C-alpha positions as CSV (number, residue, x, y, z in Angstrom):
1,M,-16.2,97.4,-41.0
2,R,-15.7,101.2,-40.5
3,R,-19.5,101.7,-40.2
4,L,-19.7,98.8,-37.7
5,I,-17.1,100.5,-35.5
6,I,-18.8,103.9,-35.7
7,N,-22.1,102.3,-34.7
8,A,-20.5,100.5,-31.8
9,V,-18.9,103.7,-30.5
10,L,-22.3,105.6,-30.9
11,L,-24.1,102.8,-29.0
12,L,-21.5,102.7,-26.2
13,G,-21.6,106.6,-25.9
14,T,-25.4,106.6,-25.8
15,F,-25.5,103.9,-23.1
16,T,-22.9,105.8,-21.1
17,V,-24.8,109.0,-21.2
18,L,-28.1,107.3,-20.3
19,Y,-26.4,105.4,-17.5
20,L,-24.9,108.5,-16.0
21,A,-28.1,110.4,-16.3
22,V,-30.2,107.7,-14.5
23,F,-27.5,107.1,-11.8
24,T,-27.2,110.9,-11.2
25,L,-31.0,111.1,-10.8
26,L,-30.9,108.2,-8.3
27,V,-28.1,109.8,-6.3
28,K,-29.5,113.4,-6.2
29,V,-33.2,112.7,-5.7
30,R,-34.2,111.7,-2.2
31,R,-37.2,109.9,-0.7
32,G,-37.3,111.2,2.9
33,D,-33.7,111.7,3.9
34,V,-32.4,108.8,1.8
35,P,-31.1,109.1,-1.8
36,L,-33.1,106.9,-4.1
37,V,-30.0,104.9,-5.0
38,H,-30.1,103.4,-1.5
39,H,-33.7,102.4,-1.9
40,V,-32.9,100.7,-5.3
41,S,-29.8,98.9,-4.1
42,E,-29.2,98.0,-0.4
43,T,-25.7,96.7,-1.2
44,L,-24.3,100.1,-2.1
45,P,-22.5,101.4,1.0
46,W,-23.2,104.7,2.8
47,K,-20.6,107.4,3.0
48,G,-19.3,107.8,6.6
49,G,-18.6,105.7,9.7
50,A,-15.3,104.7,11.2
51,T,-13.6,103.9,7.9
52,W,-14.3,107.4,6.5
53,R,-13.3,109.1,9.7
54,K,-9.9,107.2,10.1
55,F,-8.8,107.9,6.5
56,Q,-9.7,111.6,6.9
57,E,-7.6,111.6,10.1
58,F,-4.6,109.5,9.0
59,D,-1.6,111.6,7.9
60,P,1.0,109.5,6.0
61,A,3.5,112.3,6.3
62,Q,3.7,111.7,10.1
63,R,5.8,109.0,11.6
64,W,4.0,106.2,13.5
65,D,5.8,103.7,15.7
66,V,3.1,101.1,15.0
67,V,0.4,100.8,12.3
68,V,-2.3,98.1,12.6
69,V,-4.3,96.7,9.6
70,G,-6.9,94.0,9.5
71,S,-10.6,93.5,10.0
72,S,-12.9,94.4,12.9
73,H,-10.7,92.4,15.1
74,A,-8.0,95.0,14.3
75,Y,-9.9,98.3,14.6
76,R,-11.7,97.2,17.8
77,G,-8.9,95.1,19.3
78,Y,-5.8,97.4,19.3
79,D,-6.3,100.6,21.4
80,P,-3.8,103.4,20.5
81,A,-4.1,104.7,24.1
82,L,-2.6,101.5,25.5
83,F,0.3,101.8,23.1
84,A,0.7,105.4,24.0
85,A,0.9,104.4,27.7
86,R,4.0,102.4,26.8
87,G,5.5,105.3,24.8
88,S,4.5,104.2,21.2
89,R,2.5,106.2,18.7
90,M,0.0,103.9,17.0
91,F,-2.6,104.4,14.3
92,N,-5.2,101.8,13.5
93,L,-6.1,101.3,9.8
94,G,-8.2,98.3,10.3
95,T,-11.6,98.4,8.6
96,S,-14.8,96.4,8.4
97,A,-14.3,92.9,7.0
98,Q,-10.8,93.9,5.8
99,A,-9.2,90.8,4.2
100,P,-5.6,90.6,3.0
101,S,-6.8,91.5,-0.5
102,N,-8.0,94.8,0.9
103,S,-5.1,95.3,3.3
104,I,-2.5,95.1,0.5
105,D,-3.9,98.1,-1.4
106,I,-4.0,100.2,1.9
107,I,-0.4,99.3,2.6
108,R,0.7,100.0,-1.0
109,A,-1.0,103.4,-1.0
110,Y,-0.2,104.7,2.5
111,L,2.7,103.0,4.2
112,N,6.4,103.0,3.8
113,A,9.6,102.6,6.0
114,E,9.6,106.4,6.7
115,N,6.1,106.6,8.2
116,T,5.8,103.1,9.8
117,G,8.1,101.7,12.4
118,L,6.3,98.4,12.8
119,L,3.2,97.0,10.9
120,I,0.9,94.6,12.7
121,L,-1.4,92.6,10.5
122,D,-4.2,91.0,12.6
123,V,-5.0,87.7,10.9
124,F,-7.2,84.8,11.8
125,E,-9.5,82.3,10.1
126,T,-12.4,84.5,8.9
127,P,-10.4,87.0,6.8
128,M,-8.5,84.2,5.2
129,R,-11.9,82.6,4.2
130,N,-13.4,85.9,3.1
131,D,-14.0,86.8,-0.6
132,G,-13.1,90.4,0.2
133,V,-16.3,91.9,-1.2
134,E,-17.6,93.5,2.0
135,G,-14.2,95.1,2.5
136,V,-14.2,96.4,-1.1
137,T,-17.6,98.1,-0.8
138,D,-16.6,99.8,2.4
139,L,-13.2,101.0,1.1
140,T,-14.5,102.0,-2.4
141,R,-16.9,104.4,-0.6
142,N,-14.9,105.6,2.3
143,V,-11.1,105.4,1.8
144,A,-9.6,108.8,1.0
145,S,-7.3,107.6,-1.7
146,D,-8.9,107.4,-5.2
147,A,-6.2,104.9,-6.2
148,V,-7.2,102.5,-3.5
149,A,-10.9,102.9,-4.3
150,F,-10.2,102.3,-8.0
151,R,-8.0,99.2,-7.4
152,Q,-10.5,97.7,-4.9
153,A,-13.5,98.3,-7.3
154,L,-11.6,96.7,-10.2
155,S,-10.7,93.7,-8.1
156,L,-14.4,92.7,-8.1
157,R,-14.3,92.1,-11.8
158,D,-18.0,92.6,-12.2
159,P,-20.5,95.4,-13.0
160,R,-21.0,96.4,-9.3
161,A,-17.6,98.1,-9.6
162,I,-19.0,100.7,-12.0
163,N,-21.9,101.6,-9.6
164,M,-19.5,101.9,-6.7
165,L,-17.1,104.2,-8.5
166,A,-20.0,106.3,-10.0
167,L,-21.5,106.7,-6.5
168,R,-18.1,107.7,-5.1
169,W,-17.5,110.3,-7.8
170,L,-21.0,111.8,-7.7
171,T,-20.9,112.3,-3.9
172,R,-17.2,113.2,-3.6
173,N,-18.0,116.6,-2.2
174,D,-20.9,115.6,0.0
175,P,-20.5,115.4,3.8
176,P,-20.6,111.9,5.4
177,T,-24.1,110.5,5.9
178,Y,-23.4,109.2,9.4
179,L,-20.7,109.0,12.0
180,D,-19.7,106.0,14.1
181,D,-20.3,106.9,17.8
182,D,-17.9,104.1,18.8
183,Y,-15.0,105.8,17.0
184,I,-12.7,107.5,19.5
185,G,-9.7,108.5,17.2
186,A,-6.4,107.3,15.8
187,G,-8.5,104.7,13.9
188,F,-9.8,102.9,17.0
189,S,-13.5,102.1,17.8
190,R,-14.3,101.1,21.3
191,R,-17.0,98.7,22.5
192,T,-17.7,98.5,26.3
193,D,-20.7,96.2,26.3
194,S,-20.4,92.5,27.0
195,V,-22.1,89.3,25.7
196,P,-25.5,89.6,27.3
197,A,-26.3,85.9,27.5
198,P,-24.5,82.6,26.8
199,I,-23.9,81.9,23.1
200,Q,-24.4,78.6,21.3
201,Y,-21.2,78.2,19.2
202,I,-21.4,76.3,15.9
203,N,-17.9,75.0,15.1
204,P,-17.5,73.1,11.8
205,G,-14.0,72.1,12.8
206,T,-12.6,72.7,9.3
207,F,-10.7,75.6,7.7
208,E,-10.7,76.2,3.9
209,P,-8.9,79.4,2.9
210,D,-9.8,81.5,-0.1
211,P,-6.9,81.3,-2.6
212,Q,-7.2,85.0,-3.3
213,Q,-6.4,85.8,0.3
214,V,-3.5,83.4,0.5
215,R,-2.0,85.2,-2.6
216,A,-2.7,88.6,-1.0
217,L,-1.1,87.5,2.4
218,K,2.1,86.4,0.6
219,G,1.9,89.7,-1.4
220,I,1.8,91.7,1.8
221,I,4.8,89.8,3.1
222,N,6.8,90.5,-0.1
223,L,5.6,94.2,-0.2
224,C,6.7,94.8,3.3
225,R,10.1,93.1,2.6
226,D,10.6,95.3,-0.5
227,R,9.7,98.5,1.4
228,S,11.7,97.6,4.5
229,I,8.6,97.8,6.7
230,P,9.0,95.5,9.7
231,L,5.9,93.2,9.7
232,V,4.4,91.1,12.5
233,L,1.4,88.9,12.1
234,A,-0.9,88.6,15.2
235,C,-4.0,86.8,16.2
236,H,-5.9,88.2,19.1
237,P,-7.7,85.9,21.7
238,M,-10.7,83.9,20.7
239,P,-13.4,82.7,23.1
240,H,-12.7,79.3,24.8
241,Q,-15.7,77.9,23.0
242,G,-14.3,78.9,19.6
243,D,-13.4,76.5,16.8
244,H,-10.1,75.0,18.0
245,L,-9.9,72.4,15.2
246,A,-10.2,75.0,12.6
247,H,-7.7,77.2,14.4
248,A,-5.2,74.3,14.5
249,R,-5.4,73.9,10.8
250,F,-5.1,77.7,10.3
251,L,-1.8,77.6,12.3
252,E,-0.4,74.8,10.2
253,L,-1.2,76.7,7.0
254,M,0.2,80.0,8.4
255,D,3.6,78.3,8.9
256,E,3.5,77.1,5.3
257,W,2.4,80.5,3.9
258,R,5.0,82.5,5.9
259,G,7.9,80.2,5.1
260,P,11.0,79.7,7.2
261,E,12.2,83.2,6.5
262,G,8.8,84.9,6.8
263,P,7.6,87.4,9.4
264,L,7.0,86.7,13.0
265,F,3.5,85.3,13.9
266,L,2.2,85.9,17.4
267,D,-0.8,83.7,18.2
268,F,-2.8,84.7,21.3
269,A,-6.0,82.9,20.3
270,T,-5.7,80.3,23.0
271,G,-3.9,79.9,26.4
272,H,-5.4,83.0,27.9
273,D,-7.7,83.5,30.9
274,L,-10.2,85.9,29.3
275,H,-13.9,85.1,30.0
276,D,-16.1,84.3,26.9
277,M,-18.8,86.8,28.1
278,H,-17.1,89.4,30.2
279,H,-14.2,90.1,27.7
280,F,-16.1,89.8,24.4
281,Y,-19.1,91.7,23.1
282,D,-20.2,88.9,20.7
283,H,-19.0,85.5,19.6
284,N,-15.5,86.6,18.6
285,H,-14.8,90.3,19.1
286,L,-13.1,91.6,22.2
287,N,-14.8,94.4,24.2
288,Q,-12.7,97.1,25.9
289,A,-12.2,95.0,29.0
290,G,-10.8,92.3,26.7
291,V,-8.6,94.8,24.8
292,E,-7.1,96.1,28.0
293,R,-6.1,92.5,28.9
294,Y,-4.8,91.6,25.5
295,V,-2.8,94.6,24.3
296,P,-0.4,94.7,27.3
297,V,0.4,91.0,26.7
298,L,1.1,91.8,23.0
299,L,3.2,94.8,24.0
300,D,5.2,92.7,26.5
301,S,6.0,90.3,23.6
302,L,6.9,93.0,21.1
303,E,9.2,94.6,23.7
304,A,10.8,91.3,24.7
305,L,11.5,90.6,21.0
306,G,13.1,94.1,20.6
307,L,10.5,95.2,18.1
308,L,9.4,98.1,20.4
309,P,11.4,99.9,23.1
310,R,10.7,98.7,26.6
311,G,7.8,100.6,28.2
312,A,9.1,104.1,28.0
313,A,6.0,105.6,29.7
314,R,4.7,102.8,31.9
């Protein structure tokens, strides 16, 4: 038995050394300007972009009146300058394809009652259907917190997590590979282009949430309650041609998930006068013209509810 254990340890040690040697070679050797590892695996994310920039910029020691989390709807849909025009400091921690299972680790690592006056979680059908993998790969590579990267990688529960963490560690002192030109600061990325031609929408009319995201959403609600962080759930406008049947089912389930004592949910998906082409840059993301129509309406609601002071700097 003792010999079996010794042989198993030697085999594991040999495999680990060989793995690190090969992976280091793939990371350090380049073909052209691109490390070999990105030629071998196109799924491993690059270091840089909006996520890397915002987590380098965000200072949890500072007090923010509002922090926003969520997916691309969040980081392209909530402009800190529009909050500042009404007297509120806002930072946007939304990241690409960020689902509740990604958001909860960001909140756990970075936010508390001292640095966050109000937390807005942008939520709609897509993140609640999402398996969270795209958000994991982005955060594992680009979030500043090692704890968040480690938690996110482990949440995959498959061998890809080892490659992601190895890549992060081997390139920890490298500069970013690219910068997002849309990023303008305080976590916000701006798009000014519009839908160039009419879009053919495909609306299944159904909504089936991922159980992992339902658990994570409830976890966020409980975490914010435990930390005394005021939480508001918000859904920004969707195009008039969007999937209204799926959204109706989403609203039913949101009421169930939040419960009677849960956080406020502000749904702006419908009942607006935005144009499907002029105020969106694709089939569901607001462009800057849409953001400048949406955010003032949101701020009016938050001020009317007493969650933000009434327009100090209108």
